[in-house]
C-alpha positions in Angstrom: 61.7 32.5 -23.1 60.5 34.7 -26.0 59.6 33.0 -29.3 62.0 33.4 -32.1 59.9 36.1 -33.8 59.4 37.9 -30.5 63.1 37.7 -29.7 64.1 39.4 -33.0 61.3 42.0 -32.6 62.5 42.8 -29.1 66.1 42.9 -30.1 65.3 45.4 -32.8 63.4 47.6 -30.4 66.0 47.5 -27.7 68.2 50.4 -28.9 67.2 52.4 -25.9 68.8 50.0 -23.4 72.2 48.3 -22.9 73.4 45.1 -21.5 74.9 45.2 -18.0 78.2 43.4 -18.1 79.3 41.1 -15.3 82.2 41.9 -13.0 84.3 39.1 -14.4 84.5 40.8 -17.8 87.3 43.3 -17.9 86.7 46.8 -19.4 88.4 45.7 -22.6 85.4 43.6 -23.5 82.8 45.9 -22.0 81.1 47.2 -25.1 77.3 47.5 -24.4 74.9 45.8 -26.7 71.1 45.9 -27.1 69.3 42.8 -25.8 65.8 41.4 -25.7 65.5 41.9 -22.0 66.6 45.5 -21.8 68.8 46.0 -18.7 67.3 43.0 -16.9 70.1 40.4 -17.5 73.8 40.6 -17.4 76.0 38.8 -19.8 76.9 36.3 -17.0 73.2 35.6 -16.5 72.7 35.2 -20.2 75.6 32.8 -20.3 73.7 30.3 -18.1 70.2 30.8 -19.6 69.9 27.3 -21.0 66.5 28.0 -22.6 68.1 30.7 -24.8 71.1 28.6 -25.7 69.0 25.6 -26.5 67.3 27.7 -29.1 70.7 28.7 -30.5 71.7 25.1 -30.6 68.5 24.3 -32.6 69.8 26.7 -35.3 72.8 24.5 -36.0 72.8 21.2 -37.9 75.7 19.6 -36.0 75.9 15.8 -35.4 73.9 14.7 -32.3 76.3 11.8 -31.8 79.8 13.0 -32.6 80.6 15.7 -30.0 82.7 18.3 -32.0 85.0 20.1 -29.6 87.4 21.3 -32.2 85.7 24.6 -33.1 89.1 26.3 -32.8 89.9 24.7 -36.1 86.8 25.7 -38.1 83.3 26.4 -36.8 80.0 25.1 -38.3 77.5 27.5 -39.8 74.0 27.9 -38.5 71.3 26.7 -40.9 70.4 30.2 -41.9 73.9 30.8 -43.2 74.0 27.5 -45.0 70.6 28.3 -46.6 71.9 31.7 -47.7 75.0 30.2 -49.2 73.0 27.5 -51.1 70.5 30.1 -52.3 73.2 32.4 -53.6 75.0 29.4 -55.2 71.9 28.3 -57.1 71.2 31.9 -58.1 74.7 32.1 -59.6 74.2 28.9 -61.6 71.2 30.4 -63.5 73.6 32.6 -65.5 77.0 32.6 -63.8 78.8 35.5 -65.5 75.7 37.7 -65.3 74.6 37.0 -61.7 78.1 36.7 -60.2 79.7 39.8 -61.8 76.8 42.1 -62.4 74.5 41.3 -59.4 76.2 39.6 -56.4 79.5 41.5 -56.9 77.5 44.7 -56.2 76.8 43.5 -52.7 80.4 43.6 -51.6 80.3 47.3 -50.5 77.3 46.7 -48.2 79.1 43.6 -46.8 82.3 45.7 -46.3 80.3 48.2 -44.3 78.7 45.5 -42.2 82.1 43.9 -41.3 83.5 47.3 -40.6 80.7 48.1 -38.2 81.4 44.8 -36.4 85.1 45.6 -36.3 84.6 49.2 -35.2 86.6 50.7 -38.1 86.1 52.4 -41.4 84.8 50.4 -44.4 87.8 51.8 -46.3 90.0 49.7 -44.1 88.4 46.3 -44.7 89.2 43.9 -47.5 87.3 40.7 -48.0 89.3 37.6 -48.8 89.4 33.9 -48.0 91.1 33.4 -44.7 93.6 34.8 -42.1 96.5 33.1 -43.9 95.8 35.0 -47.1 95.3 38.3 -45.3 98.4 38.0 -43.2 100.5 36.8 -46.2 99.3 39.9 -48.1 100.8 42.1 -45.5 103.9 40.0 -44.8 104.9 39.8 -48.5 103.6 43.3 -49.2 105.6 45.3 -46.8 108.8 47.1 -48.0 111.5 45.3 -46.0 115.1 45.0 -46.9 118.1 42.9 -45.9 119.0 43.4 -42.2 115.5 44.6 -41.2 114.3 42.8 -38.1 111.0 41.2 -37.4 110.0 40.1 -33.8 107.7 37.1 -33.5 107.3 34.0 -31.4 107.8 30.2 -31.8 104.2 29.9 -30.7 102.8 31.8 -33.6 100.8 30.0 -36.3 102.9 27.8 -38.7 101.6 29.4 -41.9 102.7 32.8 -40.6 106.1 31.5 -39.5 106.6 30.0 -42.9 105.7 33.2 -44.7 108.3 35.1 -42.6 110.8 32.4 -43.2 110.3 32.8 -47.0 110.9 36.5 -46.7 114.0 35.7 -44.6 115.3 33.4 -47.3 114.4 35.6 -50.2 115.1 39.1 -48.9 117.6 38.6 -46.1 115.5 40.0 -43.3 116.3 38.9 -39.8 113.7 37.0 -37.7 114.0 37.4 -33.9 112.1 34.6 -32.2 110.7 34.7 -28.7 109.9 31.5 -26.8 106.8 32.1 -24.7 106.2 30.2 -21.4 102.5 29.7 -21.4 99.9 30.0 -19.9 100.5 33.4 -18.4 98.4 35.8 -16.4 101.0 38.6 -16.4 100.4 41.0 -19.4 103.3 43.2 -18.4 105.8 40.2 -18.4 104.5 39.1 -21.8 104.8 42.5 -23.3 108.2 43.0 -21.8 109.5 39.9 -23.7 108.7 41.7 -26.9 109.9 45.0 -25.8 113.3 43.6 -24.8 113.7 42.1 -28.3 113.2 45.5 -30.0 116.3 47.1 -31.5 116.9 50.1 -33.8 116.7 47.7 -36.7 113.3 46.3 -35.7 110.7 47.2 -38.3 107.8 44.9 -37.6 106.4 43.0 -34.6 104.0 40.1 -35.3 101.6 39.3 -32.4 99.0 36.5 -32.3 96.0 38.0 -30.6 94.9 34.6 -29.3 97.4 31.8 -29.5 95.5 28.9 -31.0 97.5 26.1 -29.3 96.5 27.0 -25.8 93.9 29.8 -25.9 96.3 32.4 -24.5 95.2 36.0 -25.1 98.1 38.3 -25.7 98.4 41.9 -24.6 98.4 43.3 -28.2 97.7 46.9 -27.1 100.6 47.1 -24.7 103.0 45.6 -27.3 101.6 47.9 -30.0 102.0 51.1 -27.9 105.6 50.2 -27.1 106.3 49.4 -30.7 104.9 52.6 -32.1 107.0 54.7 -29.8 110.0 53.1 -31.5 108.6 53.5 -35.1 107.8 49.7 -35.3 104.8 48.5 -37.3 102.4 46.0 -35.7 100.7 43.0 -37.3 98.0 41.2 -35.3 96.9 37.7 -36.2 93.2 37.7 -35.2 92.3 34.3 -36.7 90.9 33.0 -33.4 89.7 36.2 -31.7 87.4 38.1 -34.1 83.7 37.5 -33.4 84.6 35.6 -30.2 86.0 38.3 -28.0 84.0 41.5 -27.6 86.5 44.1 -28.9 87.0 46.6 -31.7 90.0 46.2 -34.0 91.3 49.8 -33.5 91.4 49.1 -29.7 94.3 46.8 -30.3 96.4 49.6 -31.7 97.7 47.4 -34.5 98.4 48.6 -38.1 97.4 45.3 -39.7 94.9 42.6 -38.7 93.4 39.6 -40.4 90.9 37.0 -39.4 89.2 33.8 -40.7 85.5 34.4 -40.7 84.7 30.7 -40.9 85.9 30.5 -37.3 83.9 32.3 -34.6 81.7 34.3 -37.0 80.5 31.0 -38.4 80.6 32.3 -41.9 81.0 30.0 -45.0 84.2 28.0 -45.2 87.0 29.9 -46.9 85.9 33.4 -46.0 88.2 36.0 -44.4 88.8 39.6 -43.7 91.9 41.9 -43.8 92.1 45.2 -41.9 94.8 47.8 -42.7 94.9 51.2 -41.0 93.9 53.6 -43.8 97.1 55.6 -43.8 99.1 52.3 -44.2 97.3 50.9 -47.2 99.5 52.7 -49.8 102.6 51.2 -48.1 101.5 47.5 -48.7 101.9 46.0 -52.2 99.0 43.9 -53.4 99.7 40.2 -53.2 97.9 39.5 -56.5 97.9 41.5 -59.7 96.2 44.9 -59.6 96.2 48.0 -61.8 97.5 50.1 -58.9 99.3 47.6 -56.5 100.8 50.4 -54.5 97.7 52.6 -54.4 95.7 53.8 -51.3 92.5 51.9 -52.0 91.8 48.8 -49.8 90.1 47.1 -52.8 93.4 46.5 -54.4 93.7 43.4 -52.1 90.5 41.9 -53.6 91.8 41.2 -57.1 91.4 37.5 -56.6 89.9 36.7 -60.0 86.8 34.4 -60.0 85.9 33.6 -56.4 82.9 32.0 -54.6 80.5 34.9 -54.7 77.9 32.7 -53.0 80.1 32.1 -49.9 81.2 35.7 -49.8 77.7 37.1 -49.9 76.5 34.7 -47.2 79.0 36.3 -44.8 76.4 39.0 -44.3 73.9 36.5 -43.0 76.6 35.2 -40.5 77.1 38.8 -39.3 73.3 39.1 -38.8 73.2 35.9 -36.8 76.2 36.9 -34.7 74.5 40.3 -33.9 71.3 38.6 -32.9 73.3 36.9 -30.1 75.5 39.9 -29.3 79.3 40.0 -28.9 79.3 40.3 -25.1 76.7 37.6 -24.6 78.6 35.3 -27.0 81.9 35.7 -25.3 80.3 35.3 -21.8 78.8 31.9 -23.0 82.0 30.7 -24.6 84.0 31.6 -21.5 81.4 30.0 -19.2 81.5 26.7 -21.1 85.3 26.6 -21.1 85.4 27.1 -17.3 82.5 24.7 -16.8 84.5 21.7 -18.0 87.9 22.9 -16.7 86.6 23.3 -13.2 85.4 19.7 -13.2 88.6 18.1 -14.4 91.3 20.3 -12.7 91.3 18.2 -9.5 91.1 14.8 -11.2 94.3 12.9 -10.3 96.8 13.0 -13.1 94.9 15.7 -15.1 96.4 19.2 -15.6 94.8 22.2 -17.3 97.1 24.6 -19.1 94.8 27.6 -19.8 93.8 30.4 -17.6 90.3 30.5 -16.0 90.3 34.3 -16.2 88.4 36.0 -19.1 91.1 38.5 -19.8 93.6 35.8 -20.6 91.4 33.1 -22.3 88.1 32.7 -24.1 86.8 29.4 -25.3 90.0 27.5 -26.2 91.7 25.5 -23.5 94.3 22.8 -23.2 94.6 19.8 -20.8 97.0 16.9 -20.4 97.0 13.6 -18.5 100.3 12.4 -16.8 102.0 9.7 -18.7 100.0 10.0 -21.9 100.9 11.6 -25.2 98.3 14.1 -26.6 97.7 11.9 -29.6 96.8 9.0 -27.2 94.3 11.1 -25.3 92.8 12.5 -28.5 92.6 9.0 -30.0 90.8 7.6 -27.0 88.3 10.5 -26.8 87.4 9.9 -30.4 87.5 6.2 -30.7 85.9 5.2 -27.4 83.7 8.3 -26.7 83.1 9.9 -30.1 84.4 13.2 -28.8 86.4 15.2 -31.4 89.3 17.2 -30.0 92.9 17.8 -31.2 96.2 16.7 -29.8 98.7 19.5 -29.7 102.5 19.1 -29.7 104.1 22.4 -30.8 107.3 23.8 -29.3 106.9 23.7 -25.5 103.1 23.2 -25.6 101.8 19.7 -25.2 98.2 18.6 -24.5 94.7 18.2 -25.9 92.8 21.3 -27.1 89.1 21.5 -26.3 87.0 24.2 -28.0 83.3 24.3 -27.2 81.0 26.7 -29.1 77.7 28.4 -28.4 75.7 25.4 -29.7 77.1 23.3 -26.9 75.4 22.7 -23.5 76.8 21.9 -20.0 75.4 18.4 -20.6 77.6 18.0 -23.6 80.6 18.9 -21.5 79.5 16.5 -18.8 80.1 13.9 -21.4 83.7 15.2 -21.9 84.3 15.3 -18.2 83.2 11.7 -17.8 85.4 10.6 -20.6 88.5 12.4 -19.2 87.8 11.0 -15.8 87.6 7.4 -17.2 90.8 7.8 -19.3 92.7 9.3 -16.3 91.5 6.6 -13.9 92.6 3.9 -16.4 96.0 5.6 -16.8 96.5 5.5 -13.0 95.5 1.8 -12.9 98.0 1.0 -15.6 100.7 2.8 -13.7 99.9 0.8 -10.5 100.1 -2.4 -12.4 103.5 -1.6 -13.8 104.8 -0.9 -10.3 103.4 -4.1 -8.8 
C-alpha cells in the first residue's frame, strides 16, 4: 500500500485514468473517479482492500471499545476535519466580529462551489445551512400552496418532515395524501406506481425520501419525478441519508428540491447541511428567515441565519476534500460490502430475519434485522449492555427491527463481533422459548 503522501500524490496525478466499476454497481452509480492505482482496481476490489481501509480507520478517533453501528444517525468526523474545525474556532476567538464576518465569511463562495461540484450542479443552486430538516422546512414552508392543494408523501418519511407538512395542513388547509409502503422492495416500478396512482389534478407536490432511514430502502426518485413532472407536480427529495454515500449527482434524480445533512455521510461538522433548489425554482420559494428579498431569485436568500458557527461551516470544505480522497464510487462499494458482510452471516441464523435488500440499487450501508419473539428495544439493549455495540431499535409504522449502520472506518473484524453477538442473543432466545414449552 502506498504511504499517505504517495497516495495523495498519485491521486492528484491520476486524472488521466478512471476507476473500473464492478458489475454489481448499476449504471446509476457508475460515475468514474480518479484513483491511485489508475485502472488497476475496480471499486469492488477496493472495497476489500483491508490495507487501504485500515489507513482510513486510522484517520478517525472513534472509540476502540464501543462499537458504533449507528452512523445512520450522525457520523463521526475524521481527525483532519476535527482539526480544521478547532483551528477555525480558535481563529474566530482572536477577534470574533472581524475574523468571522470579514475573513471566514468570504470563504462561503468557494465552499459553495466545492459542494456544487460534488453534487453535480451549479453553485447558484446550493445554499449552506445546518441540516436536512432546515433545508426541507425551508421548501415546505416556502412554497406557495393554498387550501385544497394536495401533497403526496408516505408514512415512512422522516418524522420532522411529516410534522412540517402537518403544520401546513393545519395552518393552510392543504391536503396530505399518505402512502403506506411495504418494505423492503426490489421493484422500482411497483414503488413508483404507488405514488403515481395517488396523483390527482389537485396534486401540487410529491415528497420522496431518497433513502428511507428506518430500513435503508433506496427509492426510485427519478421514476417518480419524471411521472410527476408530466403532470405539473413539483418534486422534493429528502437526501439526508444518501448524499456522499451513494455515487450520484443531484440533477440525476430529476427533483426540483433536495436537502441533506452533511454531518452524516460526508462526515462534516455536526450541525452542517446543504439545500439544493433548481435555479428556475428559487424565486418561487419564500425564504424561511428574514431577508431583504425573500421572493428573489438568489439562492443566498436562504442563508440569512444571523450569527452561525463559521468554524463548523468552513470545515465542511475539509470534509469534502477527505471524501474526494476516498472517491464516491469506492466509498459506496465499501459501505455496501460491509452491510452485506454482516447480513450474509446472520441471515440463516435460526430466528433471525433481515429486512433490507442485498442489492446495491436498493440499499447502501443501512440495514435492519429482527429476532423472533424479541422487541427491537430488547435486542438493542442487549447489544449495548452486554456487548458494547451501539445500534438503534426501530419501531415506526410497519417497520420493526434493529438498524445497523457501519461506516468506512469499520472492518470485517468489527462486524464479526456484531455477528457473534446476534448469534448469542438469538440462541438464548431459542433456549428461552424451549424452556417455556417444556
